C-alpha positions in Angstrom: 189.4 222.8 23.6 190.9 221.5 20.4 192.7 218.4 19.9 196.2 217.5 21.0 197.4 217.6 17.5 196.1 221.0 16.8 197.7 222.3 20.0 201.0 220.7 18.9 200.8 222.3 15.5 200.2 225.7 17.0 203.2 225.3 19.4 205.3 224.2 16.5 204.4 227.4 14.6 205.9 229.5 17.3 209.4 228.1 16.5 210.3 228.4 20.2 209.8 225.0 21.6 210.7 221.5 20.7 207.9 219.1 22.0 209.2 216.0 23.8 206.2 214.3 25.3 202.5 215.0 26.5 201.6 214.9 30.0 198.3 213.1 30.8 197.7 214.5 34.3 196.1 217.7 33.5 192.2 217.8 33.4 191.7 221.4 32.3 194.6 222.0 30.1 197.1 220.5 27.6 200.5 219.9 29.1 203.7 219.0 27.5 207.4 218.5 28.4 209.4 220.4 25.9 212.7 222.3 25.4 212.7 226.1 25.0 214.9 226.7 22.1 215.7 230.4 22.5 216.6 229.8 26.2 217.9 226.4 25.8 215.9 225.2 28.7 213.8 222.2 29.5 210.3 223.5 30.2 206.8 222.4 31.2 204.2 223.8 28.7 200.5 224.5 29.7 198.0 225.5 27.2 194.5 226.7 28.3 191.6 228.3 26.7 191.8 232.0 26.2 189.1 233.5 28.4 188.5 236.8 26.8 186.3 238.0 29.7 189.4 238.4 31.8 193.1 239.0 31.6 194.6 236.2 29.5 197.6 236.2 31.5 196.3 236.2 35.1 197.6 232.7 36.0 201.3 233.1 35.0 201.4 236.8 36.1 200.2 235.7 39.7 203.0 233.1 39.8 205.6 235.5 38.7 204.4 238.0 41.3 204.6 235.3 44.0 208.0 234.0 43.1 209.4 237.5 43.4 208.9 237.5 47.2 211.8 235.4 48.0 215.3 235.1 46.4 217.1 231.9 45.7 215.4 228.5 46.0 211.7 228.5 46.0 208.9 225.8 46.6 206.9 227.4 43.8 207.5 226.6 40.1 208.8 229.5 38.0 207.4 230.8 34.8 209.7 231.6 32.0 207.5 232.7 29.1 203.8 233.2 28.2 202.0 234.2 25.0 198.8 234.0 23.0 198.7 230.9 21.0 196.7 231.4 17.8 193.6 233.3 18.7 191.9 230.5 21.1 194.7 229.6 23.5 197.2 230.8 26.0 200.5 229.1 26.4 203.0 229.6 29.3 206.3 227.9 29.9 207.3 226.9 33.3 210.2 225.2 35.2 210.2 221.6 34.5 210.5 219.2 37.5 211.2 215.9 35.7 210.7 213.6 38.7 206.8 214.2 38.4 204.0 214.8 40.9 203.1 213.5 44.3 200.1 211.9 42.7 202.5 209.9 40.3 204.7 209.0 43.3 201.6 207.7 45.3 200.8 205.2 42.5 203.6 203.0 43.7 202.7 203.5 47.4 203.3 206.0 50.3 206.4 208.0 50.5 209.0 207.3 53.3 207.8 208.8 56.4 210.3 211.5 57.0 210.5 212.3 53.4 206.9 212.9 53.4 207.3 215.3 56.4 210.1 217.1 54.6 207.8 217.6 51.5 205.1 219.0 53.7 207.3 221.5 55.2 208.4 222.7 51.7 204.8 222.8 50.6 204.0 225.2 53.6 207.0 227.3 52.8 205.7 227.6 49.2 202.3 228.5 50.5 203.9 231.1 52.9 205.3 232.8 49.7 201.9 232.9 48.3 200.3 234.3 51.4 202.9 236.9 51.8 201.8 238.1 48.4 198.2 238.0 49.6 197.4 235.0 47.4 195.7 231.8 48.3 196.2 228.5 46.1 192.7 226.9 46.6 193.8 223.6 44.9 196.7 221.9 46.8 196.4 218.3 46.0 198.9 215.4 45.0 198.6 216.3 41.4 199.6 220.0 42.0 202.6 219.1 44.0 205.9 218.3 42.2 208.6 216.3 43.9 212.4 216.6 43.1 215.6 216.3 45.1 217.7 219.2 46.1 220.5 219.7 48.5 220.3 215.9 49.3 216.7 215.9 50.4 213.1 216.1 49.1 212.3 219.3 47.6 208.5 219.9 46.5 207.3 222.6 44.1 203.7 223.7 44.0 202.3 224.1 40.5 198.9 224.7 38.8 198.0 228.3 39.8 194.6 228.1 37.8 192.6 228.4 41.1 194.8 231.1 42.8 192.7 234.1 44.1 193.9 237.4 45.7 192.9 238.1 49.2 192.3 241.7 50.6 194.4 241.0 53.8 195.9 238.2 55.6 192.7 237.1 57.3 190.4 237.6 54.6 188.3 235.0 52.9 187.4 234.4 49.2 185.1 231.9 47.4 186.2 228.3 47.7 187.2 226.3 44.4 185.4 223.0 44.3 187.5 221.5 41.4 188.7 218.5 43.7 186.0 217.6 46.2 188.2 215.4 48.3 190.4 218.4 49.2 187.7 221.0 49.7 187.7 222.1 53.5 184.6 222.1 55.4 184.2 225.8 55.2 184.5 225.5 51.4 181.2 223.5 51.3 179.2 226.2 53.3 176.8 228.5 51.6 178.2 231.0 50.8 181.6 229.1 50.7 184.6 230.7 52.5 188.2 230.2 51.7 191.2 231.5 53.5 194.9 230.9 54.3 193.7 228.4 56.9 191.9 226.5 54.1 195.3 226.1 52.3 196.6 224.5 55.5 193.8 222.1 55.5 194.6 220.9 52.1 198.3 220.4 53.1 197.1 218.3 56.0 195.2 215.9 53.7 198.2 215.7 51.2 200.6 215.0 54.1 198.2 212.2 55.4 198.3 210.6 51.9 202.1 211.0 51.4 202.6 209.1 54.7 199.8 206.6 54.5 198.8 206.3 50.8 196.1 207.8 48.8 192.7 208.2 50.1 190.0 206.7 48.1 189.4 208.6 45.0 186.1 206.8 44.1 183.2 208.9 45.4 181.1 205.9 46.5 183.9 205.1 49.1 182.4 208.0 51.1 178.7 207.1 50.8 176.8 207.3 54.1 173.2 206.4 54.9 171.9 209.6 53.4 173.8 209.1 50.2 172.7 205.4 49.8 169.1 206.5 50.4 169.5 209.3 47.8 170.9 206.8 45.4 168.1 204.3 45.8 165.6 207.0 45.3 167.3 208.0 42.1 167.3 204.4 40.8 163.6 204.1 41.6 162.7 207.2 39.8 164.9 206.7 36.9 164.1 202.9 36.6 167.7 202.0 37.5 169.5 204.2 35.1 171.5 207.0 36.9 173.1 209.8 35.3 176.7 209.9 36.0 176.4 213.8 37.0 173.7 212.9 39.6 176.0 210.2 41.0 178.8 212.5 41.2 176.7 215.1 43.0 175.7 212.6 45.7 179.3 211.6 46.0 180.5 215.1 46.5 177.6 215.8 49.1 178.8 212.6 51.0 182.4 214.0 51.0 181.2 217.3 52.2 179.4 215.7 55.1 182.5 213.6 55.9 184.8 216.7 55.8 182.5 218.5 58.2 182.1 215.4 60.4 184.8 213.0 61.5 187.0 214.0 58.5 188.0 212.5 55.1 191.2 211.0 56.7 189.1 208.8 58.6 188.6 206.8 55.4 192.2 206.1 54.9 194.3 203.2 56.4 197.0 204.7 58.8 200.4 203.0 58.7 201.5 201.3 62.0 204.6 203.4 62.0 203.0 206.8 61.9 203.8 208.3 65.4 201.0 210.0 67.4 202.8 213.3 67.3 202.5 213.4 63.4 199.0 212.2 63.7 198.2 215.0 66.0 199.6 217.6 63.6 197.7 216.3 60.9 194.4 216.3 62.7 195.0 219.9 64.0 195.7 221.1 60.4 192.5 219.2 59.1 190.2 220.3 61.9 186.6 220.8 60.6 186.5 224.1 62.7 189.1 226.4 61.0 189.7 228.2 64.3 191.3 225.1 65.7 194.0 224.8 63.0 197.4 226.4 63.4 197.2 230.3 63.6 200.1 230.5 61.3 201.9 228.2 58.8 205.4 228.8 60.6 203.8 227.2 63.7 202.9 224.0 61.8 206.3 224.1 60.2 208.1 224.4 63.5 206.2 221.3 64.9 207.1 219.2 61.6 210.6 220.3 61.8 210.9 219.1 65.4 209.9 215.5 64.5 212.6 212.9 64.6 211.7 209.4 63.5 213.0 206.6 61.2 212.3 207.1 57.6 210.0 204.1 57.5 209.0 202.9 54.1 206.5 199.9 53.6 207.0 196.9 51.3 204.7 196.4 48.3 202.7 193.7 50.4 202.5 195.8 53.4 203.8 193.2 55.9 207.3 194.6 56.2 208.6 198.1 57.1 212.2 199.3 56.7 214.3 202.2 57.7 218.0 203.0 57.2 220.4 205.2 59.2 218.4 205.4 62.2 220.3 205.6 65.5 223.4 204.1 63.6 221.5 201.1 62.7 219.3 199.8 59.6 215.9 198.3 60.7 213.3 196.0 59.5 209.9 195.3 61.1 208.3 192.2 59.7 205.4 189.9 60.1 206.5 186.4 61.0 205.3 184.1 58.3 205.2 181.0 60.7 203.6 183.1 63.5 201.3 185.6 61.9 200.4 187.0 65.2 204.0 188.1 65.9 206.1 191.0 64.5 209.8 190.8 64.5 212.1 193.8 64.8 215.7 193.2 63.4 218.5 195.6 63.0 221.8 195.8 61.2 224.8 197.9 61.4 224.4 200.7 58.6 224.8 199.2 55.2 226.0 195.9 56.5 222.9 194.1 55.5 223.3 191.5 58.5 220.0 191.8 60.3 219.6 190.3 63.7 216.5 189.9 65.9 216.2 192.8 68.4 212.6 192.7 69.5 209.3 190.8 69.2 205.7 192.0 69.6 202.2 191.0 68.9 201.3 194.4 67.5 202.9 196.1 64.5 202.2 199.5 66.2 204.1 198.6 69.3 207.1 197.2 67.2 207.5 200.4 65.2 207.0 202.6 68.3 209.8 200.7 70.1 212.2 201.7 67.2 210.6 205.2 67.0 211.3 206.0 70.6 215.0 204.6 70.6 217.4 207.2 72.0 221.1 207.3 71.0 
């Protein structure tokens, strides 16, 4: 692709947009926040190479098609405009979600527990729209889910439809996209690879785990097993210590594939003490290595998530304190005692009173949180 300055100049020549800032999260496109002058709308601009071997407007057209399925609020970003930019690029203007992506949000730590669950439900509703239009996304990950607030609750929007593929029928499969190795389902690593609506579900399970517990390791070497270490050592010997980054990434991807097909990549994360077992079971089912063991329909997973009722736990930056507000008419704190590190103190206060008093003690943070989780009115 050309330079950012070149793209910016071409956009200015359309006389339709006022650029406001460049977004640095896109790996395969130039992206900007802008204002659509003709429509008087804030928009998100995406500029991609014009692939003359196929329909130049496939991506925006698929998104328009999918968002026609349902009236009213949608969990898919909307497309407002699309055009050829010069002779080498395609530009399309989409709905702007100024709050940013889940990836940006996770840079400051996990999302509050029930906010994460609500976000996952919205993502699943968005995918249900795609699946109804016989489309699979193939690249659900934190960078491709935008988070806003609507109707007083978290409202996610699925974006980046560059990997969307059409399926022949509801249970059909297509070739998997391997753009983001960590989110490729086990069947996506097979030869030949397979990807279905159940594979989209798998990716939601991974993202839900990260929203609750924090990002999984993004460095490929974190997933190195014995085979990967042996392959790396052999490369170092054969190349006299200098290893090409492409070869290193290939070894890492193969290690991630083995993890996905084995115990699962979420086993490389650090689960929060307040994550209830019922939510853990939902995530494990959605990310089962055998696709036939996942939920048969997204509506089934949505139903189980909607049935969850727990405190909206949020961890402190240091990780030794959890808080939740407005749970069973109380605000809650679970904190590791500084003078007695082996003890965890549960305190509560009347809502918004900020007058916390001791309520329960435990030697295990899991037990402390569970005690509050299971509290009945």
